[in-house]
C-alpha positions in Angstrom: -0.3 30.7 -24.2 -2.7 28.2 -23.0 -1.2 24.9 -24.6 2.2 26.0 -23.2 0.7 26.4 -19.6 -1.1 23.1 -20.1 2.3 21.5 -21.1 4.2 23.3 -18.3 1.4 21.7 -15.7 1.6 18.2 -17.3 5.4 17.6 -17.2 5.7 19.4 -13.8 3.4 16.9 -12.5 5.0 14.3 -14.4 8.5 15.2 -12.8 7.1 14.6 -9.4 4.9 11.3 -9.9 6.4 9.3 -12.8 9.0 6.2 -12.0 11.1 4.8 -14.4 9.3 1.5 -15.1 10.4 -1.3 -17.7 6.7 -1.5 -18.7 7.1 2.4 -19.8 10.0 1.5 -21.9 12.8 2.8 -19.5 15.8 0.9 -19.2 15.9 0.7 -15.3 13.3 0.9 -12.7 13.2 3.2 -9.7 10.8 3.6 -6.8 10.1 7.4 -7.3 10.2 9.7 -9.9 14.1 10.7 -10.7 13.5 13.9 -9.2 12.3 12.7 -5.9 15.0 10.0 -6.0 17.7 13.1 -6.4 15.9 15.0 -3.4 16.2 12.1 -1.3 19.6 11.1 -2.4 21.2 14.7 -2.1 19.3 16.1 0.9 16.8 13.8 3.1 13.4 12.4 2.6 11.5 15.1 4.4 13.0 17.4 1.6 11.3 15.2 -1.2 8.0 15.3 1.2 8.4 19.0 1.1 8.5 19.0 -2.6 5.5 16.6 -3.0 3.2 18.4 -0.4 3.6 21.6 -2.4 2.9 19.9 -5.8 -0.3 18.2 -4.0 -1.6 21.7 -2.8 -1.0 23.1 -6.0 -2.3 20.4 -8.4 -4.4 18.4 -5.9 -3.3 15.3 -7.9 -4.2 11.8 -6.7 -0.9 10.2 -7.9 1.2 12.7 -6.1 -1.1 11.9 -3.1 -0.2 8.2 -3.5 3.7 9.1 -4.3 3.6 10.6 -0.7 1.8 7.7 0.9 4.6 5.5 -0.8 7.3 7.7 0.4 6.1 7.9 3.8 5.7 3.9 4.1 9.1 3.5 3.0 10.4 5.5 6.1 8.1 3.8 8.1 6.0 6.8 9.1 2.4 5.0 8.6 0.2 7.7 10.4 1.4 9.9 7.4 1.2 7.5 5.0 -2.4 6.5 6.0 -3.6 9.9 5.6 -2.1 10.6 2.0 -3.3 7.1 0.9 -6.5 8.0 2.0 -6.5 11.7 0.4 -5.7 9.8 -2.9 -8.4 7.6 -2.9 -10.6 10.4 -1.8 -9.5 12.4 -5.0 -10.1 9.4 -7.0 -12.1 6.5 -5.6 -12.4 3.9 -8.3 -8.7 3.9 -9.2 -7.9 0.2 -8.5 -3.8 1.5 -8.0 -4.8 4.3 -5.4 -6.9 1.8 -3.5 -4.1 -1.1 -3.7 -1.6 1.4 -2.2 -3.8 2.2 0.8 -4.1 -1.7 1.4 -0.5 -2.1 1.3 -0.2 0.8 4.2 -2.6 -1.4 6.2 -0.4 -4.5 5.3 2.9 -2.8 6.4 1.5 -1.6 9.6 0.4 -5.1 10.1 4.0 -6.5 9.4 5.4 -4.0 11.8 3.4 -5.0 14.7 3.9 -8.6 13.9 7.9 -7.6 14.1 7.4 -6.1 17.4 6.0 -9.2 18.7 8.0 -11.5 20.9 7.1 -15.1 19.7 7.1 -16.3 23.5 4.2 -13.6 24.0 2.6 -14.2 21.1 -0.9 -15.0 22.4 -4.5 -15.2 20.5 -5.5 -11.8 22.4 -2.3 -10.1 21.1 -2.8 -11.3 17.6 -6.3 -10.4 17.7 -5.1 -6.5 17.8 -3.7 -6.9 14.2 -6.7 -8.5 12.5 -8.5 -5.2 11.8 -5.2 -4.1 10.1 -5.4 -7.4 7.9 -9.5 -6.9 7.5 -8.8 -3.5 6.2 -5.8 -4.3 3.8 -8.2 -7.1 2.3 -11.3 -4.5 2.3 -9.0 -1.9 0.1 -7.7 -4.9 -2.4 -11.5 -5.9 -2.5 -12.6 -2.7 -3.7 -9.7 -2.4 -6.5 -10.7 -5.6 -7.7 -14.1 -4.3 -8.1 -12.8 -1.1 -9.6 -11.3 -3.6 -12.4 -14.3 -5.2 -13.0 -15.6 -2.1 -13.8 -14.0 -1.8 -17.4 -13.2 1.7 -17.2 -9.2 1.2 -16.4 -6.7 -1.4 -17.5 -6.6 -4.5 -15.4 -4.5 -4.3 -12.3 -3.3 -7.4 -11.1 -1.7 -5.9 -7.8 -4.8 -6.2 -6.2 -5.0 -10.0 -6.2 -1.6 -10.5 -5.3 -1.5 -8.0 -2.6 -4.5 -10.0 -1.3 -3.0 -13.3 -1.5 -0.2 -11.9 0.3 -1.7 -10.2 3.0 -3.7 -13.4 3.8 -0.7 -15.6 3.8 1.4 -13.3 6.1 -1.8 -13.4 8.2 -2.3 -17.4 8.4 1.5 -17.6 9.0 1.0 -15.6 12.5 -2.0 -17.2 13.4 -0.2 -20.8 13.0 2.4 -19.5 15.4 -0.3 -19.4 18.2 -2.1 -22.0 20.5 -4.5 -24.2 19.5 -2.9 -23.8 16.0 0.6 -24.6 16.4 2.4 -27.5 15.0 1.2 -30.6 12.5 -2.1 -31.0 15.0 -2.8 -27.3 15.2 -2.4 -27.0 11.1 -5.2 -29.4 10.8 -7.3 -27.5 13.4 -6.7 -24.5 11.8 -8.0 -25.8 8.2 -11.1 -27.0 9.7 -11.5 -23.4 11.6 -11.0 -21.9 8.4 -13.4 -24.2 6.2 -15.8 -25.4 8.5 -18.5 -22.9 9.8 -19.6 -24.8 12.6 -16.0 -25.9 13.9 
């Protein structure tokens, strides 16, 4: 009947997206749902992607799109991660958790670029190429913070923590290039950040 069909849809979606978390009363925490982790372990992550994509096509659930974004991020396929993170936000634009996930994909892309940079070749023009990624990450975290202030959902602290994390990582990289290297450079960086006329 209708109730059974509704329950079947609910539990099918939960099998695809619900992680184990201490906050839910579980005795352990997992990155993905037990089903998706099982498929990754017994087959491979692409098989898990196939399962999730079928679920997304069937249910059009933003949390399934978010799960795909997180899975692709874990496996460093950031093009696909961006696509599914944006799909999730498009389906539910004022969900702070989805906005944080979208921001984290930009953060991970920034980190990936930093890791590829040889420190001896880290120059202001090279560093400048990563700035749009940091800006995009922070913009998504800011939107998540605005969603928090609406009072429609529970407060999501991750949007503040990830914002700080991205800014600190960017600052740590800026401090490795001239003219911001060393103790004298640190003083210049402080002035650059807080004095508009500097």
